[in-house]
N, C-alpha and C positions, 0 to 999 in steps of 0.2 A: 146855614152854618151857625152853630151855637156861639153866642157872644160870651165874652169873659164874665159878665155879670151872671148870666144863666149858669155857666159852669161853676162859678163860686157858690151860688145858691143851691145848686142841685148836685154838687160833687158826690155826696154820700150815695145818692140813688144811682148816679151815672156809674160810679166805681163799682157798686154792687152788681149792676146789670152786666158791665164788662167783665167783672170777675167771674160771675156765674157762667157766662158764655165761654170765656177763655179757659177756665179750669175744667169745665165740663168736657171740652174737646181735647185738651192737652194733658190733663191730669196733673199738671205741674203747679206747685204753689208759687205764687208771685210775691216777691219781697216788698216790704214797706218802701224800700228805695225805688223799686220799679214804679209804684203808685205815686210817690213824691215826684219822681222825674216826669212821669206822664202829666201830672197836674201842672208842674212848672212849665212844660212845653206848651200846654194849652193856654195857660195864662199869659205867656210871653208871645203867643201866636206863632211859635216855631212849628207847632202842629195844630191842626184844625180838627174839631169834632163836629160831625154832622149827625143829627138825630133825625131818624125817619120813623114815622108812625103810619102803619097801614093796618086797618082792621083792628085797632087797639093793641097791636104788637109793636114794640119798640125795636128798632134796629140802629146800628151805629156804623159809621164810616169814619176812620181816622186817616187824615191826609197830612202830607208834608210836601213842601216844594223845595227842590234842591237842584244841583247841577250834576248831570250824568257825565262822569269823567271821560267816557269813551267818545261821546258825540259832542261834548261841550255845550249841550243843549239843556235848557231848564226841563225838569221832569216833575210831573205831579205823581206822587206815589200814594196809592191807597193802601195804607199800612194794615188796615183791618176792615173786613167786610162782614157784617152780620148776615147770617143765612136769611133772615127775614126781609132784607132789602132785595132779595132775588126772587120775588114772586111776580106772577103775571101782572102786567100793568104798572108795577112799581119800578122795576129796574130801568125801563125806558126813561122815566122821569129822572131817576137818579143819574143815569148815564148822561143825559142832557145837561144836568147841573154840573157834573164833574167836567164835562167837555168845556162848558162855559167858564168854569173856574180856572181850568188849565189855560184856556186862551187868555183870560184876564191877567194871568201871571206869565205870559209869553212862554208857555211850556210846549216844546216840540214833541214831547213824549208823555205818555201816561202808563203807569204800571200799577198792577193791583196784586195784593197778596191776600190769601185767605187760608184758614185752617179747615174750612168746610169743603169736603169733596163734592158735595152737591152744588156748591157755588161754582167750583171749577168746571163741573160738567155742564151746568147751564151756560156759563160764559163761553165755553167751547161751542155749544150748540148755537150760540148767538154770533159765532164767527171770531171769537177771541183766540189768539194764539196761546194755548195753555201748555205748550211743549216744554217750557222751561221748568225745571224742578229745583227746589232747595235740597241740596245733597248733604249739607253739613251746617249745623249751628251749634256752637259751643257756648 
């Protein structure tokens, strides 16, 4: 997990990588407010940034810990998964780290979101339940 000092020092590069990845797949422009909120959440530890490097390719996972209102259980939510963390030999290590982090935060649930269809397909192939769909975001 990236510490606050790293995020502060490298925010320009981090934001550019995230911007390129998110805009390339959604086509939507992200507002300055979006980026300011994201940075604020990272610096206050309300969200966590994980930086993965495999074969010189950077990938990101953004996580947050909260309470699931239906189960009243802590939930680790993987808010964003880069396509590059879903390569052979890398995902297993990532999943292990995410499970350990969830356990350290007493999370009974883990959820992951991605904008990449290839990530969803690979997760499904690894046994993840990918039947839930986002049907509306305003």
